[in-house]
N, C-alpha and C positions, 0 to 999 in steps of 0.2 A: 632489520627493523622496521616494524610496522608505522607507516607515516600516517600523521593525523590526515583526516579527510573534512574538506570544508565545501558545502555547497554554494555556488556565486550563480547569480542570473547571466545568463550569456546572450550572445554567442560569446565564446572565448577564444583567443588566438595566441600562439605560441608566440613569445616575445614581448608580449603587452603587460605594461604595469597597470594593475587595478585596484580599488579600494573592495574590501571584502564588504558584504552585507552588513547590518549594525547586528545581527544575531551571530553571524560568523565571528566578526570582529570581537564582539563581547566574549564569545568562547575562547577565541585564540588568546585575547590579552588579559582578560580576567579570570578565566577558568584554568586554562591550560599554561599561562603566563609565559607565552612565547615571546621570543625578542628576535630583533632584526639579525637575519642570517639563518634562521631555523627553516628547515624544510618542511614542506607538506605537500598534501595533493589537493587540488582544487578542480570541481566538476560541475558541469552545467546541467547536468541530467539528459544530456543527447547522447551519452553511450562513449564519451572520450574523458579520460584522465590527464591533467595536466601537472606534471612535476613543477614545483614552485618555489619561490624563496620570498620570504617576509624581508622587505626592505626597509621599511618604518612603522613603527607602533607609537601613536600619539594619543593619550587618552585612550577613548573606546573607538578610534580609528585606526586601521590596519592597512597598508598597502603590500602589497605581494607582485612580484614579478614572475608571469609565467615562462617556464622553460621549456622542455621538450613535452609533445603529447604523445600518448600511446592510448591504444583502444584499452577500454575499460573492461570488467569482468562481463562475461557473455551471458545473456539472459537465457531463462529456460527455454526449450524447445515448446512446452506447453504453455498457451496464452491462458491466463485466468483471470476472469473478471469476477471478483466478490461482490455480489449484491448483498450486502449487509444490513439487516435491520438494526435500527439506530439503538443501541442501549446507553445505559446512563453513564456519565462521566468519565472517569478513569478506566472502566470495564471497556468503553468504545475505543479509548486511546491505545489501549494494551492490544485489543484486537487487531487494530490497523498497524501497529509496530510490528507485531509477530508476523502478520500477514505480507508485509512489505519484505520481512526477513526471509519468509517462505517464497518469495519470487513472484507474487501476484503482479500482474500487468496493469490492472486499473481496478479501482475501488468505486462502488456506486452505494452510497448510504441511502437508506429507504425508510420512511415512516410506515409503521404499520400499525394494525389494530390494537396490538398490545404493547405498542412502544410507549414508555412512560415518558420518554421526550417529546415535548411539542416545541415547533419552531416556527416563527413568522418568517418573511422573507429576509428581514434584516438579520435575525438570529441565523438563519441557514448560511447567509454569505459569512458571518463572522466564524460560525462551526466549519465551514469549508476551509477556512484559511487556517483555521487552529489544526485541523485534521491533516491539511498538505504538510504543515510544519513537522508533525509528528511523523509523517511519512519520509520528509526529507532527512530529519535526523536518523531516521532508520538506515536510510542508505548510506548516511556518512560513517553509520556503525558497521554495518555488515559487509560494504565494499561494493555496492550497486552503483552503476554509473549512470542509469537510466532510473528516472523516478517514475513510479506508478503514477497515474493520473487519479485524482480525486474529484468526482463531479459533485455539484451543488444535491444536496439532500431533496429529494422529491417524495411523493406518496409512492408506495408500491403500484397502486393502480395506475398511476401516472406512467410509472416505468414500464408496465407492461404494455400500455398503450402507445407509448413514443418511442421505444427503444427496439431497434430491429433486430431480430435474432442474429446472432454471431456465432455458430459452433454448437456444441452439446450443450443443453440446458439441464441442470440438475437442482433439485432442492431436497434439503435436508428435512426428514419427517421420521420419527421414531417408529411410526406405524406402518412404514414403507415395505412391501413385500419383498425388495431386493436391497442388497448391499451396495455401498459404494465400490468395495474391492471386488465384487462380482461383476461388473461391467465388462463385457466383451470387447467392446470396439476400440479402436485406438484413436482417439480425437486429438485434436490439436489446439483447440480453442474451445474452452469450458467456460459458462456461467455458472456460477454456483451461489444459490440464493440460501440465506441462513437467517432465521427469525431472531429476534430480539429475547430479551427476557420474558419467558412464559411462551415463547415460540410462536409460530403462526398460526391462524385459527383456522377451522375447516373451511371456510369460504375462501380463505388465501390459498390454501393448498390447492382448492379447486380451481381457482382462478389461475393457478399458476400450471396446473396440469392443462389449462385451456391454452395457455401462453405457450405451451412446448416443453415445459420442465418436466422431468421424470423424477419421481419421488425416489430417493435412496436412503437407507439408514446407516449408521456408523457402528450399530453393535446392540446389545442388550440393553445398555444403560443410558439414561437421559443425560446428556451432557449440558453445561451451562454454555450459554451462547459463545462466551470467548473460548471455551475450551474445544466446541465444536468446530469452529472456525480452524483453529490450529491443527486439530486432528484430521479433519477433511483436507484442508490443504498439505499436509504431510502426505497423506495417503495417495492423493493426486499426484503429486511431485515425484513420490517413490514409483507410482506405477508408470506414469508416462512423461515425467519431467525429469529433472536433473538431480534428484535424491537418489542416485544410483550405486 
């Protein structure tokens, strides 16, 4: 039987009795309607799963006792940072959810010339918290014990300026001469840049190339931004990751 998995801020230690977060407690008590004595798995994103038992449910408060600790699901050998042009509403949520299920290590939301969404500092912080909650929920569902980082949204220009290159850099472009599947080298780290609705403009593609990104295409058809992310990550994980 597959146990329900709940994220809880750590660090966690075997033998401890702890309250679940408000979101986790609501899900356990109100959605799943679990009661004292029920088993579940609690994790704090560090890579360890804790077998736990509910010891008290009082309204929207849930206390659990952590039993044994075991290593969580192994992460993909391919470390992928998804540099994702921010798209609108549920489209961005869906992209981050599926990217988490497909094993990304980190997600860097960026504002681009064609981004419909515009964020001030307060809105950016709020969005970051919302997106992290989406990622946590995806980890609970898919069995991951390490939670991908979600950075504060910044402009693509600032990302190029401030973020140090770490691994192979790729940018999706329908007009690229080579395909993603045609890359001959065997990377262990990849930064994958994908534009929002409408894609990246010519100046952004040129700036990406100057920053060390190699343009690649996915095939003859133009894909929606959320489709492109899922397809590209699937190809990367099938070639060099853990979709074997």
